[in-house]
KEKE-3310 file (N, C-alpha, C; in steps of 0.2 Angstrom, whole numbers, plus 5000, padded with zeros to 4 digits):
npx = (4988:4982:4973:4973:4984:4995:4994:4996:5009:5016:5014:5022:5034:5036:5035:5046:5056:5053:5056:5070:5075:5073:5083:5093:5086:5081:5093:5098:5087:5088:5101:5101:5091:5098:5110:5103:5098:5110:5114:5104:5106:5119:5118:5124:5122:5126:5125:5133:5136:5124:5123:5135:5137:5126:5127:5139:5135:5124:5130:5138:5129:5123:5134:5135:5122:5122:5124:5112:5103:5107:5104:5090:5086:5091:5084:5071:5072:5076:5065:5056:5061:5061:5047:5042:5037:5025:5019:5017:5006)
npy = (4745:4759:4774:4784:4781:4783:4796:4801:4797:4803:4817:4816:4815:4827:4836:4833:4837:4851:4854:4851:4860:4872:4878:4883:4891:4901:4907:4912:4921:4930:4935:4941:4951:4959:4963:4970:4981:4987:4990:4999:5009:5014:5016:5008:4998:4985:4970:4958:4960:4955:4941:4934:4935:4928:4915:4911:4911:4902:4891:4889:4888:4876:4867:4868:4863:4850:4838:4837:4837:4825:4816:4816:4812:4799:4793:4794:4787:4774:4771:4769:4758:4749:4747:4742:4728:4730:4740:4733:4725)
npz = (5062:5065:5059:5069:5076:5067:5064:5078:5079:5069:5074:5085:5079:5072:5083:5090:5080:5079:5093:5093:5084:5089:5099:5090:5082:5090:5095:5083:5080:5091:5089:5076:5079:5087:5080:5070:5077:5080:5068:5063:5073:5070:5056:5046:5033:5028:5021:5024:5037:5044:5041:5044:5059:5063:5057:5063:5077:5077:5074:5085:5095:5090:5093:5107:5110:5105:5113:5120:5109:5103:5113:5114:5101:5100:5110:5105:5094:5099:5106:5095:5089:5099:5101:5088:5086:5093:5084:5073:5075)
capx = (4990:4976:4974:4975:4991:4999:4993:5000:5017:5018:5014:5028:5040:5036:5036:5053:5060:5053:5060:5077:5077:5072:5089:5097:5081:5081:5099:5098:5083:5090:5108:5098:5088:5104:5113:5098:5097:5116:5114:5099:5110:5125:5116:5128:5118:5130:5122:5137:5135:5119:5124:5141:5136:5120:5130:5143:5131:5120:5135:5140:5122:5123:5139:5132:5116:5123:5123:5105:5100:5108:5100:5083:5086:5093:5079:5065:5074:5076:5058:5053:5064:5058:5040:5041:5032:5018:5016:5014:5000)
capy = (4751:4763:4781:4788:4780:4786:4804:4802:4795:4809:4822:4816:4816:4834:4839:4832:4841:4858:4855:4851:4866:4878:4882:4887:4897:4906:4911:4916:4927:4935:4939:4945:4957:4963:4965:4975:4987:4990:4993:5005:5015:5016:5017:5004:4994:4980:4963:4953:4960:4951:4934:4931:4933:4923:4909:4909:4910:4896:4885:4888:4885:4868:4863:4868:4859:4844:4832:4837:4835:4818:4811:4817:4808:4792:4791:4793:4781:4768:4770:4767:4751:4744:4746:4739:4723:4733:4744:4729:4721)
capz = (5062:5064:5057:5075:5078:5062:5066:5084:5078:5065:5078:5089:5076:5071:5089:5091:5075:5081:5099:5092:5080:5094:5101:5085:5080:5096:5095:5077:5080:5095:5086:5071:5081:5090:5074:5066:5081:5080:5061:5063:5077:5066:5049:5042:5030:5025:5021:5027:5044:5047:5040:5047:5066:5064:5056:5069:5083:5076:5074:5092:5098:5088:5096:5114:5111:5102:5118:5122:5103:5102:5118:5111:5095:5102:5114:5101:5090:5103:5107:5090:5087:5104:5100:5082:5087:5094:5079:5067:5076)
cpx = (4984:4978:4976:4982:4996:4999:4997:5007:5020:5019:5020:5034:5041:5037:5044:5058:5059:5056:5067:5079:5077:5078:5093:5093:5081:5087:5100:5094:5086:5097:5105:5095:5093:5108:5109:5098:5104:5117:5110:5103:5115:5124:5121:5123:5121:5127:5126:5137:5130:5120:5129:5140:5131:5123:5134:5140:5127:5124:5137:5135:5122:5128:5137:5127:5116:5121:5115:5101:5101:5104:5093:5082:5087:5087:5072:5066:5073:5069:5054:5055:5061:5051:5038:5036:5025:5015:5014:5008:4993)
cpy = (4756:4770:4785:4787:4783:4794:4805:4801:4801:4816:4822:4817:4824:4838:4839:4836:4848:4859:4855:4857:4872:4882:4886:4893:4903:4911:4915:4922:4932:4939:4943:4952:4962:4967:4971:4981:4991:4993:4999:5011:5018:5018:5014:4999:4988:4974:4958:4953:4957:4944:4931:4930:4928:4916:4906:4907:4904:4890:4884:4885:4878:4865:4863:4863:4852:4838:4831:4834:4827:4813:4811:4812:4801:4790:4790:4787:4774:4766:4767:4760:4747:4742:4743:4733:4725:4737:4739:4725:4724)
cpz = (5061:5062:5063:5077:5073:5063:5072:5083:5074:5069:5083:5086:5074:5077:5091:5086:5077:5088:5098:5088:5084:5096:5096:5082:5084:5095:5088:5077:5084:5092:5080:5073:5084:5084:5070:5070:5080:5073:5061:5067:5073:5059:5044:5039:5025:5026:5025:5034:5048:5046:5044:5055:5067:5062:5061:5075:5083:5077:5081:5096:5097:5092:5104:5115:5108:5107:5119:5115:5102:5107:5116:5105:5096:5106:5110:5096:5093:5105:5101:5088:5092:5103:5092:5082:5089:5088:5073:5068:5074)
residu = (UNK:UNK:UNK:UNK:UNK:UNK:UNK:UNK:UNK:UNK:UNK:UNK:UNK:UNK:UNK:UNK:UNK:UNK:UNK:UNK:UNK:UNK:UNK:UNK:UNK:UNK:UNK:UNK:UNK:UNK:UNK:UNK:UNK:UNK:UNK:UNK:UNK:UNK:UNK:UNK:UNK:UNK:UNK:UNK:UNK:UNK:UNK:UNK:UNK:UNK:UNK:UNK:UNK:UNK:UNK:UNK:UNK:UNK:UNK:UNK:UNK:UNK:UNK:UNK:UNK:UNK:UNK:UNK:UNK:UNK:UNK:UNK:UNK:UNK:UNK:UNK:UNK:UNK:UNK:UNK:UNK:UNK:UNK:UNK:UNK:UNK:UNK:UNK:UNK)
# end
């Protein structure tokens, strides 16, 4: 196992983590911006108004993206397990 292989394998794992977290982060960011604009327009500065919609929307995004997330995770894990003999050479 060469250092280049380890770095490449780590890069793939980090890219997969970032790609899998992207749907929830985008939804949380967009809902946060919308709620902030509404709070600024109405001058209601209640902290629970920012957290509850974000949590609910991120949970819904997770439920919607779950099949895609599982497919990505299973594909990556299957590839790692299939290539274990090549990795130990």
